GUMAR-657705 format. One line per 5 residues: their letters; for each residue x, y, z of N, C-alpha, C. Coordinates in steps of 0.05 Angstrom, whole numbers, plus 32768, in hexadecimal, padded with zeros to 4 digits. Layout:
a = X/Y/Z/X/Y/Z/X/Y/Z | ...;
***
This chain:
mivfa = 7DF9/82DA/85E3/7DFA/82F5/85E8/7DF0/82F5/860C | 7DFF/82FC/861E/7DFD/82FD/8638/7DFD/831C/8642 | 7DE3/8328/8651/7DEA/833C/865B/7DF4/8338/8672 | 7E0C/834D/867F/7E14/8346/8697/7E07/8351/86AB | 7DFB/8341/86BE/7DE6/8344/86D4/7DE7/8330/86E9;
dnffv = 7DFC/831C/86E8/7DFC/8303/86FA/7E02/8316/8718 | 7E15/8321/8716/7E23/832C/8735/7E0A/833D/873C | 7DFE/834D/872D/7DEA/8360/8733/7DD5/834F/873D | 7DCB/833E/872F/7DB3/832C/8738/7DB6/831F/8751 | 7DCA/8310/8756/7DD1/8308/8771/7DD3/831C/8784;
nfqlm = 7DE3/8332/877F/7DE4/8343/879B/7DC4/834E/879D | 7DB2/8352/8782/7D9B/835D/878B/7D85/834C/8798 | 7D8D/8332/8791/7D80/831E/87A8/7D8A/8322/87BF | 7D9E/8322/87C8/7DA8/8328/87EF/7D9C/8342/87F5 | 7DA2/8357/87DE/7D96/8370/87EF/7D7A/836D/87F0;
rgepr = 7D68/8365/87E1/7D4B/8361/87E2/7D45/834C/87FE | 7D5A/8341/8803/7D50/832A/881B/7D47/8310/8811 | 7D49/8304/87F9/7D43/82F1/87ED/7D53/82D8/87F7 | 7D45/82C5/8801/7D5B/82B0/8806/7D61/829F/87EF | 7D7C/829B/87F2/7D88/8287/87E3/7D8F/8268/87ED;
mgdlp = 7D97/8257/87DC/7DA0/823F/87F0/7DBB/8243/87FA | 7DBD/823E/8812/7DD4/823F/8824/7DD5/825C/8836 | 7DC0/826A/8830/7DC0/8281/8841/7DB7/8276/885F | 7DC1/8282/8875/7DBC/8278/888F/7DAE/828F/8899 | 7D9C/8287/88A7/7D87/82A0/88B9/7D99/82AD/88CE;
tsnpv = 7D93/82C7/88C9/7DA1/82DB/88DF/7D90/82F0/88E5 | 7D93/82F9/88FE/7D86/830E/890C/7D8D/8328/88FF | 7DA5/832A/88F8/7DB5/8345/88E9/7DAB/834D/88CE | 7D9E/835E/88C8/7D96/8368/88AD/7DAB/836C/889B | 7DC0/8372/88A5/7DD9/837A/8894/7DE9/835F/888F;
ieleg = 7DEA/835E/8872/7DFD/834C/8869/7E18/834E/8864 | 7E30/834A/886A/7E4C/8354/885D/7E4F/833B/884C | 7E5B/8348/8832/7E5E/833B/881D/7E75/834A/8810 | 7E8C/833B/880C/7EA4/834F/8800/7EA6/8369/8809 | 7EA6/836F/8824/7EA7/8389/882E/7E92/839A/8825;
defwp = 7E7C/8398/8819/7E6C/83A8/8813/7E54/83A3/8824 | 7E3F/83B6/882D/7E29/83AD/883D/7E0E/83AE/882D | 7DFF/8395/8833/7DE9/838E/8826/7DCC/838C/883C | 7DB9/8394/8835/7DA3/838D/8843/7D89/838A/8838 | 7D75/8383/8841/7D5D/8382/8834/7D56/839F/8831;
lsgkp = 7D44/83A6/881F/7D35/83BC/881A/7D19/83BF/8831 | 7D18/83D4/8834/7D05/83D7/8854/7CE6/83DB/883E | 7CDF/83DB/882B/7CC9/83E5/881E/7CC2/83FE/8812 | 7CD8/8412/881C/7CD6/842B/8816/7CD6/842F/87F8 | 7CD1/8443/87E8/7CD9/8441/87CC/7CFA/8440/87C9;
ffdvv = 7CFF/8438/87AF/7D1D/8437/87AC/7D1E/843A/8788 | 7D35/8442/8785/7D3B/843D/8768/7D59/8437/8764 | 7D5B/8421/874E/7D78/841C/874B/7D85/8427/8731 | 7DA4/842B/8730/7DAF/8435/8717/7DC9/8420/8719 | 7DCD/8414/86FB/7DE0/840A/86F3/7DF9/841F/86E9;
ltktn = 7E0D/8421/86EF/7E20/8435/86EF/7E26/8435/86D4 | 7E28/844C/86C4/7E34/8451/86A7/7E4E/845F/86A8 | 7E5C/8464/8697/7E73/847D/8694/7E69/8494/8699 | 7E52/849E/868D/7E42/84B9/8696/7E45/84BD/86B1 | 7E3A/84A8/86C7/7E39/84AA/86E0/7E56/84AF/86F0;
ierly = 7E6C/84A2/86E3/7E7F/849F/86F7/7E9C/84B0/86EA | 7E98/84B8/86D3/7EA8/84C8/86C4/7EA1/84E6/86C0 | 7EBD/84F2/86B4/7EB6/850F/86B0/7E9B/851A/86B7 | 7E84/8513/86AC/7E6C/8525/86B1/7E62/851E/86D3 | 7E67/8505/86DA/7E57/84FC/86F1/7E3F/8502/86F6;
qlvvp = 7E2A/84FA/86E4/7E10/84FB/86E7/7E01/84E7/86F2 | 7DF1/84EE/8703/7DDC/84DA/870C/7DBF/84E5/8707 | 7DB1/84D5/86F5/7D90/84E1/86EC/7D83/84CD/86FD | 7D70/84D5/870E/7D5A/84C9/8713/7D4C/84BE/8704 | 7D44/84A5/8701/7D2F/849D/86F0/7D1A/84A6/86F0;
gkfsa = 7D0C/84A7/86DA/7CF0/84B9/86D4/7CD9/84B0/86E9 | 7CD3/8494/86E6/7CC0/8488/86F8/7CC2/848C/8713 | 7CD7/8491/8721/7CE1/8495/873E/7CDE/84B2/873F | 7CED/84C3/8734/7CEC/84E2/8731/7CCF/84EA/8738 | 7CBB/84DF/8728/7CA1/84E7/872F/7C93/84E9/8745;
tlpsc = 7CA3/84DA/8758/7C9B/84D6/8772/7CA9/84EE/8787 | 7CBE/84F8/877C/7CCD/850F/8789/7CC3/852B/8787 | 7CCF/8539/8798/7CC8/8552/8791/7CCF/8564/8776 | 7CC0/8573/876C/7CC6/8584/8753/7CD1/859F/8757 | 7CE3/859F/876A/7CF3/85B6/8772/7D14/85AE/8775;
svptv = 7D23/85B8/8780/7D3E/85B6/8787/7D41/85AE/87A3 | 7D48/859C/87AE/7D47/8595/87CB/7D63/858A/87D4 | 7D6C/858E/87E9/7D83/8585/87F4/7D7E/856B/87F8 | 7D9A/8561/87F4/7D93/853D/87F6/7DAC/852E/8800 | 7DA4/851B/8813/7DBC/850F/881E/7DBE/84F3/8812;
ltfrg = 7DD2/84E4/880D/7DD7/84CA/8802/7DEA/84BF/881D | 7DDD/84AC/8827/7DEC/849C/883D/7DF5/847E/8832 | 7E0C/8479/883C/7E1A/8460/8839/7E32/845B/884B | 7E2E/8443/8856/7E41/8438/8871/7E49/844C/8880 | 7E31/8459/8888/7E33/846D/88A4/7E40/8489/889F;
knwem = 7E43/8491/887D/7E4A/84AB/8874/7E39/84B6/8867 | 7E3C/84D0/8863/7E23/84D9/8855/7E28/84EE/8840 | 7E23/84F4/8827/7E27/8503/8819/7E13/851D/8812 | 7E17/8532/8812/7E05/8542/880E/7E04/854A/87F1 | 7DEB/8550/87E5/7DE7/855C/87C9/7DCD/8567/87C3;
iyhgs = 7DCE/856D/87AC/7DAC/8577/87A7/7DA1/856A/878E | 7D85/8562/8796/7D78/8554/8781/7D69/856C/876F | 7D6C/8569/8754/7D60/857E/8745/7D43/8574/8737 | 7D31/8576/8745/7D1A/8571/873E/7D08/8582/872C | 7D12/859B/8726/7D00/85AD/8714/7D13/85AA/86FC;
sshkr = 7D2A/859A/86F1/7D33/859F/86D7/7D28/8586/86C9 | 7D34/8585/86AF/7D22/8570/869B/7D2B/8555/86A6 | 7D45/8555/86AC/7D55/853F/86B4/7D57/8540/86CF | 7D41/8531/86E0/7D45/8534/86FF/7D5F/8521/8707 | 7D6E/8531/8716/7D8A/8529/871A/7D96/8530/8733;
ldnwk = 7DAD/851E/8742/7DB8/852A/8757/7DD3/8536/8750 | 7DD6/8551/875B/7DF2/855B/8756/7E00/8554/8771 | 7E1F/8556/8765/7E31/8552/8779/7E31/8530/8780 | 7E27/8526/876E/7E2A/8508/876B/7E48/84FF/8768 | 7E55/850C/875C/7E77/850B/875B/7E86/84FC/8775;
afaid = 7E80/8512/878A/7E8D/8508/87A1/7E83/84EB/87A5 | 7E6B/84E4/87AC/7E64/84CB/87B1/7E73/84B6/87A2 | 7E75/84B7/8787/7E7B/84A9/8772/7E96/849C/8778 | 7EAC/84BC/877E/7EC2/84B4/8781/7EC9/84AC/879E | 7EC2/84B5/87B3/7EC6/84A8/87CF/7EC3/8489/87D1;
nnlkv = 7EAB/8481/87C0/7EA2/8461/87BF/7EB1/8455/87A9 | 7EC3/8459/8798/7ECE/844A/8783/7EBD/8442/8770 | 7EA6/8451/8768/7E93/8448/8757/7EA1/8442/873B | 7E98/8426/872D/7EA0/8425/8716/7E8D/8419/8709 | 7E8E/841C/86E7/7E7C/8411/86D2/7E75/83F9/86DC;
gdacv = 7E59/83F5/86D7/7E4C/83D8/86DF/7E43/83D8/86FB | 7E50/83E9/8711/7E46/83E7/872A/7E28/83EE/8728 | 7E16/83E8/8740/7E02/83F0/873B/7DFA/8400/8758 | 7DE9/8411/875A/7DE0/8421/8775/7DC4/841A/877B | 7DB7/8415/878B/7D9A/8411/879D/7D9B/842C/87AA;
feqle = 7D87/843F/87A2/7D86/8455/87B4/7D64/8453/87C1 | 7D68/844A/87D7/7D4B/844C/87ED/7D48/8460/87FA | 7D2F/846E/87EE/7D2A/8485/87FF/7D1F/847F/881B | 7D2E/8490/882E/7D28/8493/8846/7D13/84A5/884D | 7D1A/84BC/8841/7D0D/84D6/8846/7D06/84EA/882F;
csstr = 7CEC/84F1/882E/7CE4/8500/8816/7CD0/8519/881B | 7CDE/8533/881B/7CCE/8545/8822/7CD2/855F/8809 | 7CC8/8572/880E/7CD2/858A/87F8/7CEA/8599/8809 | 7CF4/858D/881E/7D09/85A2/882C/7D24/8587/882A | 7D1F/8571/8829/7D34/855E/8829/7D2B/8545/8824;
lvfrv = 7D3E/8532/8812/7D41/8519/880D/7D58/850B/8819 | 7D57/84F2/8822/7D65/84E3/8826/7D64/84C6/881C | 7D7A/84BE/8814/7D7F/849F/8805/7D93/8494/8817 | 7D8E/8475/881A/7DA0/8466/8824/7DAC/8454/880E | 7DC2/8455/880A/7DCE/8447/87ED/7DDB/842D/87F2;
qilrg = 7DD6/841C/87E0/7DE4/8402/87E0/7DEF/8406/87C9 | 7E0B/83FF/87C8/7E19/83F9/87AD/7E23/83D6/87AA | 7E18/83CE/8795/7E1C/83B7/8787/7E2F/83B8/8770 | 7E42/83AB/8777/7E61/83AB/876A/7E5E/8399/874F | 7E5C/83A1/873A/7E5F/8396/871A/7E74/837C/871B;
dipse = 7E8E/838C/8722/7EA5/8377/8719/7EA4/8366/86FD | 7EA4/837F/86E9/7EA6/8371/86D1/7EC3/8366/86CB | 7EBE/834D/86BE/7EE3/833E/86BE/7EEA/8354/86AF | 7F07/8350/86AE/7F19/836A/86A0/7F1E/8362/8680 | 7F16/8348/867B/7F15/833F/865D/7EFE/8348/864E;
fldkl = 7EE9/8352/865B/7ED5/835F/864B/7ED3/8381/864F | 7EE2/838C/865F/7EE7/83A6/8661/7EE3/83B2/8646 | 7EF0/83AD/8634/7EF1/83B9/8618/7EDD/83B8/860B | 7EC8/83A6/860B/7EAF/83A0/85FF/7E96/83AB/860E | 7E9C/83C1/8620/7E89/83D0/862A/7E7F/83EB/8620;
dgdna = 7E68/83EF/861D/7E60/840B/8610/7E4E/8416/862D | 7E39/840E/8636/7E26/8412/864B/7E29/8430/8654 | 7E26/8440/863B/7E20/845A/8645/7E07/8465/8644 | 7DF4/8459/8641/7DD9/8459/8644/7DCE/843F/8644 | 7DAE/8448/8644/7D9D/842A/8644/7D9C/8421/862E;
dapiv = 7D9F/842B/8619/7D9D/8425/85F9/7DB9/8412/85F4 | 7DD2/841A/85FE/7DE7/8407/85FF/7DED/83F9/861C | 7DDD/83E5/861F/7DE3/83D5/863C/7DFE/83C5/8637 | 7E06/83C0/8652/7E22/83B2/8655/7E1A/8392/864D | 7E22/838F/8633/7E20/8375/862B/7E3B/8362/8625;
le = 7E38/834D/8629/7E50/8336/8627/7E41/8323/8610 | 7E53/831C/8602/7E4D/8309/85EC/7E5E/82F5/85F1;
***
């Protein structure tokens, strides 16, 4: 049994700035790879989410992981996601039982997100009046012959290939 994570791991290594064989030194912190932007994390707080059907279909829900949401305000706060020089405005609901981002649907659709893609949310600004996250999108690119075997609806049903 293999958990589908190879592309995510390789992309995660690039994103964190970890050197790999064949990497050339560069003074530019942004690495272009298959049209998406990757850069080393700055050391600021971040969380990542591997997208499931719940994140990108009908409900378009994005719940912030509990461990990370504990560091965020416990009230509703205007929030900005930034990716490739564009901003998406939404609201972070820190007072609800499931800490979540509303209006996530526009970001998901505009960036053609799919099941198996991962997003890394790096916190650039955090106050009781505004949150800002810089987002990196890591494409999952699950081979089509495995798509019918996917569950991936939640953490208890991970994307597993046998």
